[in-house]
NUZAKE-130005 format. One record per residue (C-alpha): x negated, y, z negated; residue in three letters; residue number from 1. Coordinates in steps of 0.1 Angstrom, whole numbers. Layout:
- X;Y;Z;ala;NUM
...
This chain:
- -67;-20;622;met;1
- -53;-3;594;asn;2
- -42;-25;566;glu;3
- -5;-15;553;pro;4
- -15;8;523;arg;5
- -3;-8;488;thr;6
- 14;24;469;leu;7
- 0;23;427;pro;8
- 37;18;415;glu;9
- 34;-17;437;asp;10
- 3;-22;421;glu;11
- 13;-18;384;ala;12
- 45;-40;398;arg;13
- 20;-70;407;asn;14
- -4;-67;382;asp;15
- 26;-68;352;asp;16
- 45;-102;376;val;17
- 12;-115;370;val;18
- 8;-111;336;ala;19
- 40;-121;329;arg;20
- 38;-147;347;val;21
- 5;-162;326;leu;22
- 18;-147;291;asn;23
- 50;-177;304;ser;24
- 31;-203;306;ala;25
- 4;-201;284;ala;26
- 34;-197;259;ser;27
- 50;-232;276;thr;28
- 18;-248;276;ser;29
- 10;-241;232;ala;30
- 52;-249;231;gly;31
- 45;-224;199;phe;32
- 29;-194;205;thr;33
- 46;-160;188;leu;34
- 28;-132;189;phe;35
- 18;-127;228;gly;36
- 9;-98;235;ala;37
- 31;-78;209;asn;38
- 13;-56;183;arg;39
- 19;-71;149;ala;40
- 53;-50;137;ala;41
- 39;-31;108;ala;42
- 20;-15;128;leu;43
- 27;15;149;gln;44
- 17;18;189;asp;45
- -14;38;196;glu;46
- 4;61;222;ser;47
- 25;73;190;thr;48
- -1;67;161;ala;49
- -11;107;156;arg;50
- -14;126;127;tyr;51
- -9;153;140;ser;52
- 18;181;155;asp;53
- 20;181;197;pro;54
- 14;217;199;asn;55
- -14;211;180;gly;56
- -17;220;148;asp;57
- -36;199;127;asn;58
- -12;195;96;his;59
- -33;168;74;asp;60
- -61;187;65;gly;61
- -93;183;63;asp;62
- -97;145;62;gln;63
- -135;143;52;phe;64
- -135;102;43;asp;65
- -122;95;73;arg;66
- -162;95;87;ser;67
- -169;69;61;asp;68
- -139;47;68;arg;69
- -151;44;103;gln;70
- -187;37;92;ala;71
- -180;3;82;leu;72
- -159;-18;113;arg;73
- -161;-51;124;arg;74
- -179;-60;157;val;75
- -167;-89;179;ala;76
- -195;-115;184;gly;77
- -217;-109;149;leu;78
- -222;-133;128;ser;79
- -217;-129;91;thr;80
- -241;-155;80;glu;81
- -279;-149;68;leu;82
- -310;-165;86;glu;83
- -325;-156;55;asp;84
- -311;-145;25;val;85
- -339;-119;12;thr;86
- -325;-100;44;glu;87
- -293;-88;31;val;88
- -297;-57;40;glu;89
- -295;-61;83;tyr;90
- -261;-84;74;arg;91
- -233;-74;98;gln;92
- -203;-84;98;leu;93
- -180;-95;127;arg;94
- -141;-98;140;leu;95
- -128;-133;125;glu;96
- -108;-150;147;asn;97
- -75;-163;126;val;98
- -51;-188;133;val;99
- -12;-175;112;leu;100
- 6;-206;97;ile;101
- 43;-203;78;gly;102
- 75;-222;62;val;103
- 105;-214;59;tyr;104
- 135;-228;46;ser;105
- 162;-196;39;gln;106
- 172;-164;63;gly;107
- 167;-165;98;thr;108
- 139;-168;124;leu;109
- 141;-130;129;ser;110
- 130;-125;95;asp;111
- 101;-148;93;ala;112
- 91;-143;126;glu;113
- 91;-103;110;asn;114
- 69;-114;80;ser;115
- 45;-133;104;met;116
- 40;-100;120;arg;117
- 34;-79;91;glu;118
- 8;-108;80;leu;119
- -8;-101;118;ala;120
- -4;-68;106;ala;121
- -26;-73;72;leu;122
- -53;-96;91;ala;123
- -57;-72;114;glu;124
- -62;-43;91;thr;125
- -85;-63;71;ala;126
- -110;-70;104;gly;127
- -95;-100;118;ala;128
- -85;-107;156;leu;129
- -53;-129;156;val;130
- -49;-155;184;leu;131
- -22;-174;179;asp;132
- 11;-179;150;gly;133
- 25;-213;139;leu;134
- 60;-215;123;leu;135
- 77;-241;107;gln;136
- 116;-242;92;arg;137
- 113;-273;62;arg;138
- 132;-277;27;pro;139
- 98;-268;12;his;140
- 60;-266;19;pro;141
- 44;-296;16;asp;142
- 30;-301;-19;pro;143
- -4;-319;-1;ser;144
- -11;-292;27;thr;145
- 15;-273;28;tyr;146
- 25;-278;63;leu;147
- 29;-316;64;gly;148
- 6;-340;76;ser;149
- 17;-344;115;gly;150
- 18;-302;119;lys;151
- -17;-304;100;ala;152
- -31;-318;122;glu;153
- -13;-300;154;glu;154
- -28;-271;137;leu;155
- -62;-286;140;arg;156
- -61;-288;178;gly;157
- -52;-247;179;ile;158
- -78;-242;162;val;159
- -103;-259;179;gln;160
- -91;-252;214;ala;161
- -87;-214;204;leu;162
- -124;-213;187;gly;163
- -109;-201;152;ala;164
- -128;-194;123;asp;165
- -100;-189;95;thr;166
- -64;-195;87;val;167
- -41;-180;70;ile;168
- -9;-189;54;ala;169
- 24;-165;48;asp;170
- 24;-173;16;thr;171
- 4;-178;-17;glu;172
- -9;-213;-12;leu;173
- -18;-237;-45;ala;174
- -61;-244;-49;pro;175
- -48;-286;-43;ser;176
- -32;-274;-6;gln;177
- -55;-250;3;arg;178
- -85;-276;-2;arg;179
- -62;-305;18;ala;180
- -60;-275;46;leu;181
- -92;-271;51;glu;182
- -104;-311;51;asp;183
- -75;-314;76;val;184
- -87;-286;102;val;185
- -122;-283;88;lys;186
- -125;-242;88;val;187
- -120;-219;62;lys;188
- -86;-220;53;val;189
- -71;-185;27;ile;190
- -34;-171;20;asp;191
- -14;-139;22;arg;192
- -27;-126;-16;thr;193
- -66;-132;-3;ala;194
- -62;-108;31;val;195
- -42;-83;7;ile;196
- -71;-84;-20;leu;197
- -97;-74;7;asp;198
- -75;-48;20;ile;199
- -78;-38;-9;phe;200
- -113;-42;-15;ser;201
- -124;-20;16;gln;202
- -101;4;12;his;203
- -109;15;-29;ala;204
- -127;48;-33;lys;205
- -123;58;-68;ser;206
- -141;44;-99;arg;207
- -108;32;-116;glu;208
- -95;17;-81;gly;209
- -125;1;-76;lys;210
- -126;-16;-116;ala;211
- -86;-25;-110;gln;212
- -94;-47;-73;val;213
- -119;-65;-91;glu;214
- -99;-70;-118;leu;215
- -74;-85;-96;ala;216
- -102;-106;-79;gln;217
- -107;-120;-105;leu;218
- -75;-135;-117;glu;219
- -68;-143;-83;tyr;220
- -102;-162;-82;leu;221
- -98;-182;-119;leu;222
- -79;-209;-110;pro;223
- -97;-215;-75;arg;224
- -132;-222;-89;leu;225
- -141;-255;-66;arg;226
- -170;-277;-86;gly;227
- -192;-296;-63;trp;228
- -206;-326;-71;gly;229
- -224;-338;-103;asp;230
- -236;-301;-109;ser;231
- -200;-293;-118;met;232
- -194;-324;-139;ser;233
- -185;-327;-171;arg;234
- -224;-330;-192;gln;235
- -218;-347;-226;ala;236
- -239;-351;-259;gly;237
- -255;-384;-280;gly;238
- -243;-419;-269;gln;239
- -230;-413;-233;val;240
- -200;-433;-228;gly;241
- -207;-470;-225;gly;242
- -243;-469;-211;ala;243
- -255;-456;-248;gly;244
- -285;-433;-233;ala;245
- -293;-425;-271;gly;246
- -316;-388;-275;met;247
- -327;-371;-250;gly;248
- -294;-373;-234;ser;249
- -278;-339;-246;arg;250
- -267;-320;-216;gly;251
- -269;-279;-220;pro;252
- -230;-285;-232;gly;253
- -215;-262;-201;glu;254
- -212;-273;-168;thr;255
- -216;-244;-138;lys;256
- -180;-247;-134;ile;257
- -176;-235;-169;glu;258
- -205;-214;-172;leu;259
- -189;-191;-138;asp;260
- -152;-193;-156;arg;261
- -169;-180;-190;arg;262
- -185;-153;-170;arg;263
- -154;-140;-158;ile;264
- -132;-142;-184;his;265
- -160;-115;-198;thr;266
- -162;-95;-168;arg;267
- -124;-95;-163;met;268
- -121;-81;-205;ser;269
- -150;-57;-194;lys;270
- -133;-44;-167;leu;271
- -98;-43;-186;arg;272
- -116;-21;-216;lys;273
- -128;1;-187;gln;274
- -93;5;-167;ile;275
- -81;11;-208;ile;276
- -108;44;-212;ala;277
- -99;59;-179;met;278
- -62;63;-189;lys;279
- -70;89;-214;pro;280
- -82;115;-184;ala;281
- -46;109;-170;arg;282
- -27;113;-196;glu;283
- -45;146;-205;ala;284
- -35;156;-170;lys;285
- 3;144;-177;arg;286
- 8;159;-212;ala;287
- -5;199;-193;asn;288
- 16;193;-172;arg;289
- 44;184;-191;arg;290
- 38;210;-221;arg;291
- 41;237;-189;asn;292
- 70;227;-182;ala;293
- 63;210;-146;val;294
- 84;184;-130;pro;295
- 68;157;-107;ser;296
- 79;142;-75;val;297
- 60;108;-69;ala;298
- 63;93;-30;ile;299
- 69;64;-31;ala;300
- 74;35;-4;gly;301
- 65;6;20;tyr;302
- 27;7;32;thr;303
- 21;26;63;asn;304
- 55;38;63;ala;305
- 39;80;63;gly;306
- 40;84;28;lys;307
- 1;99;31;ser;308
- 10;120;67;ser;309
- 43;133;47;leu;310
- 23;149;18;leu;311
- -4;166;40;asn;312
- 27;181;61;arg;313
- 41;195;30;ile;314
- 11;209;5;thr;315
- -24;201;34;arg;316
- -36;179;13;ala;317
- -61;163;33;gly;318
- -53;126;21;val;319
- -67;101;45;leu;320
- -40;94;77;val;321
- -46;59;89;glu;322
- -30;37;111;asn;323
- -35;4;90;ala;324
- -21;-7;58;leu;325
- -30;3;26;phe;326
- -50;29;43;ala;327
- -49;50;6;thr;328
- -51;35;-25;leu;329
- -61;62;-49;asp;330
- -32;84;-69;ser;331
- -36;121;-49;thr;332
- -15;147;-66;val;333
- -6;185;-54;arg;334
- 9;214;-63;arg;335
- 36;224;-46;ala;336
- 65;251;-53;glu;337
- 98;257;-48;thr;338
- 116;288;-25;glu;339
- 131;297;-59;asp;340
- 96;301;-73;gly;341
- 98;268;-97;arg;342
- 64;247;-98;leu;343
- 64;209;-93;tyr;344
- 37;183;-85;thr;345
- 36;160;-57;leu;346
- 17;124;-65;ala;347
- 11;100;-31;asp;348
- 11;68;-47;thr;349
- -1;31;-33;val;350
- 19;16;-10;gly;351
- 40;-16;-15;phe;352
- 44;-48;9;val;353
- 67;-80;8;arg;354
- 51;-106;-21;asn;355
- 31;-79;-33;leu;356
- 5;-101;-53;pro;357
- 14;-98;-88;his;358
- -24;-96;-101;gln;359
- -19;-62;-81;leu;360
- 12;-46;-99;val;361
- -10;-53;-132;glu;362
- -38;-39;-123;ala;363
- -28;-10;-104;phe;364
- 1;-3;-132;arg;365
- -18;29;-149;ser;366
- -20;41;-109;thr;367
- 21;33;-108;leu;368
- 28;50;-137;glu;369
- 24;81;-120;glu;370
- 61;66;-105;val;371
- 70;59;-136;ala;372
- 67;91;-151;asp;373
- 79;116;-122;ser;374
- 115;131;-123;asp;375
- 123;127;-90;val;376
- 108;95;-62;ile;377
- 107;103;-30;val;378
- 111;71;-14;his;379
- 97;67;22;val;380
- 110;40;48;val;381
- 95;35;84;asp;382
- 129;43;109;ala;383
- 115;25;135;ser;384
- 103;-8;117;his;385
- 129;-37;128;pro;386
- 136;-43;93;asp;387
- 141;-10;74;pro;388
- 165;-26;50;gly;389
- 137;-53;37;ser;390
- 113;-29;29;gln;391
- 136;-9;7;ile;392
- 143;-38;-13;ala;393
- 111;-47;-18;thr;394
- 104;-8;-27;val;395
- 125;-13;-51;arg;396
- 118;-42;-72;asp;397
- 84;-28;-75;val;398
- 98;8;-86;ile;399
- 119;-15;-110;gly;400
- 93;-38;-124;glu;401
- 75;-7;-137;val;402
- 99;3;-154;gly;403
- 112;32;-130;ala;404
- 148;21;-120;arg;405
- 170;50;-133;asp;406
- 144;78;-120;ile;407
- 166;96;-92;thr;408
- 157;83;-59;glu;409
- 155;99;-25;leu;410
- 155;78;5;ile;411
- 134;91;38;val;412
- 134;78;66;phe;413
- 101;83;83;asn;414
- 90;85;117;lys;415
- 125;94;133;ser;416
- 108;104;166;asp;417
- 103;69;172;leu;418
- 138;61;171;ile;419
- 171;64;193;ser;420
- 201;78;181;glu;421
- 220;42;179;asp;422
- 193;36;151;asp;423
- 197;68;132;arg;424
- 236;47;127;leu;425
- 226;20;119;val;426
- 203;34;92;leu;427
- 227;60;84;arg;428
- 247;30;73;gly;429
- 226;13;50;ile;430
- 223;49;33;glu;431
- 243;76;44;pro;432
- 228;102;14;asn;433
- 189;96;37;ala;434
- 172;121;53;ile;435
- 158;117;87;phe;436
- 124;130;93;ala;437
- 90;131;110;ser;438
- 60;140;95;ala;439
- 50;141;128;arg;440
- 70;169;143;thr;441
- 84;182;114;gly;442
- 114;172;114;glu;443
- 132;171;85;gly;444
- 113;186;63;ile;445
- 123;216;55;glu;446
- 156;194;42;glu;447
- 134;174;17;ile;448
- 126;201;1;leu;449
- 154;218;-2;ser;450
- 168;186;-13;arg;451
- 139;184;-42;ile;452
- 149;218;-53;ser;453
- 186;205;-62;asp;454
- 170;174;-77;leu;455
- 143;189;-102;leu;456
- 157;192;-137;pro;457
- 159;230;-144;arg;458
- 152;248;-171;pro;459
- 171;243;-202;ala;460
- 171;277;-215;val;461
- 186;307;-207;asp;462
- 171;341;-222;leu;463
- 170;376;-211;glu;464
- 138;391;-222;val;465
- 119;428;-221;val;466
- 80;426;-221;leu;467
- 57;454;-226;pro;468
- 37;466;-193;tyr;469
- 5;456;-211;asp;470
- 15;420;-214;arg;471
- 18;411;-178;gly;472
- 6;370;-183;glu;473
- 38;367;-200;leu;474
- 58;378;-165;val;475
- 30;357;-149;ala;476
- 42;324;-170;ala;477
- 80;334;-169;leu;478
- 74;329;-129;his;479
- 54;299;-127;glu;480
- 69;279;-158;arg;481
- 107;290;-154;gly;482
- 133;302;-131;gln;483
- 140;343;-131;val;484
- 169;348;-123;leu;485
- 165;386;-119;asp;486
- 141;414;-128;thr;487
- 144;449;-137;arg;488
- 120;475;-150;tyr;489
- 124;502;-177;glu;490
- 114;526;-197;glu;491
- 111;499;-230;glu;492
- 98;473;-200;gly;493
- 103;448;-172;thr;494
- 137;431;-181;arg;495
- 137;398;-172;val;496
- 163;371;-176;his;497
- 154;333;-166;ala;498
- 156;299;-174;his;499
- 131;286;-191;val;500
- 115;257;-213;ser;501
- 123;252;-247;glu;502
- 87;255;-256;glu;503
- 86;289;-234;leu;504
- 116;304;-253;ala;505
- 94;299;-285;ala;506
- 63;318;-272;gln;507
- 86;346;-260;leu;508
- 115;348;-295;gly;509
- 104;381;-302;glu;510
- 109;398;-271;phe;511
- 141;380;-269;thr;512
- 173;409;-264;val;513
- 197;384;-255;ala;514
- 214;351;-275;arg;515
- 194;322;-261;gln;516
- 222;295;-248;gln;517
- 213;265;-225;thr;518
- 216;264;-192;ala;519
- 247;246;-192;ala;520
- 265;267;-210;glu;521
C-alpha cells in the first residue's frame, strides 16, 4: 500500500517547527541565551554578502590578497597547544569556543543586545565560535569580578556546560577584574579591546600597519603583565629585611616582571621611531598632491559598512572586500576624475567601531591623517544595520578626535538594496541630505560622484591664456590641474579660458591675455 507522499513544502514547514521548538526549549532551560540561531548583526547574511554585480560584472578589481587571507583559517578540533616547543612549524590554529558577557547600566535592552551582537561579530572575525551570551543590568560593574560573585558562579556553570574555553567581556576589563574572573570561571578571560587588537594583528599587511598594531598591543599589554611566584618578586641586596642575609644576598636588582616592562618600553620606543620615520614618505605624496592642487576625498565609516566596496565600484581599485570586521586596515589612495575633467584622489581608510581602543586611535593616527587632510569626507553608513544612528555618532566622535570635524561631510547609506521603503523613510529622517547607494547593484553611484564634484573646492583664479602650439604640455596641465571652461584654436595658438590654482596661474603669467580675477568675482 502506498503511503501518502509528503510535499517538500510540508517537510520544510515541519523542520521549521521542530527547530523553533528546540530553540525555544534551549532558551528556556538556559534562561539567558541571547543569540540563538541569529547571525551577528554587524555581519551580513551570506546570501547577500556578494561582492559583484548580480549581472556578473565584477567591479571589485583583482583582489590578489584574498588567497593569502584564506590561507590561514582557524579549524575546529585542532589543538592550539604544542606537545613539543621545537615543532613550532607544525602548530595549527583552532576555533575557540567563547561565551560573551556584558553589563549595561543605561540605555535600553535593545541597545545592549546590539552591542553584544557586534562583539559576537568581532569574535567571529577573530576566529571564534560564539556559543552563548550573558547580559546583566546593574548600576555599575562589580569592581572585583565585573559581574558579581553570584553571576560569576552562574557563568562558570555555563562555561562548563557548553565546553567553552574563553570568556569575552563587552568592555575593557581592569587587570584585577580579569584575574578575579579567571579564578572563578577557570578559563581564559579577555575583553573587547583584546579581540579588536587580535583582528588588527591578523589583518595588517603593510610594514607601517604592522608597526602600528604592535605598538597598540604593547600599550595594552604593559599594565596587564602578571607575576608568578618568587621569580617575579622584588629582589633586594645587602641586609635584607630582618634576616640580615649579608654578603652574597645581592640579587640582580631587577625582577623578571621589571625586565619585561623595560623590554616593552624599549620596543615601544623603537616602534614609535619607525612610524615617525615612515611619515616623510606620506608627507611627500601629500605635498605633491597639494602642490598640484589635487583635492582629496576620504571614505570613512563604520567597519563593514562597505567602504572598500564603494571605492572598488568607483575606481576598480582591487581593494580586498570581505564580510568581516576590519577586513582592510591600510589606507588605499586612488585617482578619480569629475565629469568636467578635474582630478581628485579617493582614499579608503580604516573602519571605526564603538568603544574603539584609545591605543588604536593613537597608533593609527598617521593613517587617519588621510581623513584630517581631506577636502571632503564621504561618510559611509550600513543602511541595513539595526542601529545606524549609533554608527554615525561613533564615526563622528573619531573624526572629531583626529581634528576633522570641520571638513565637509557627505553621508552615504550603503547596502540600500537590503532595506525596505519604510526603512528609507526612517533613515531619511536621521539624515535628510544623505544619498542611498548600493556598491553591489550600482544604485546611487552617479549621484555620489555628482555630489563630490559639487563639494570639491574649485580653483581660485579665473584667467584666459593663449598658448603656443608647441607648448602642448601647458594645455595638458590646464586640463589636469584646472577647470577648463572654453577652448578655441586661433592663429597665435590655443586660447583657453579656465579656473586654475594660484601656483599654476603664476606659471602661465607670460601667456595671460585677460586680467586675472578670483573665481568668486
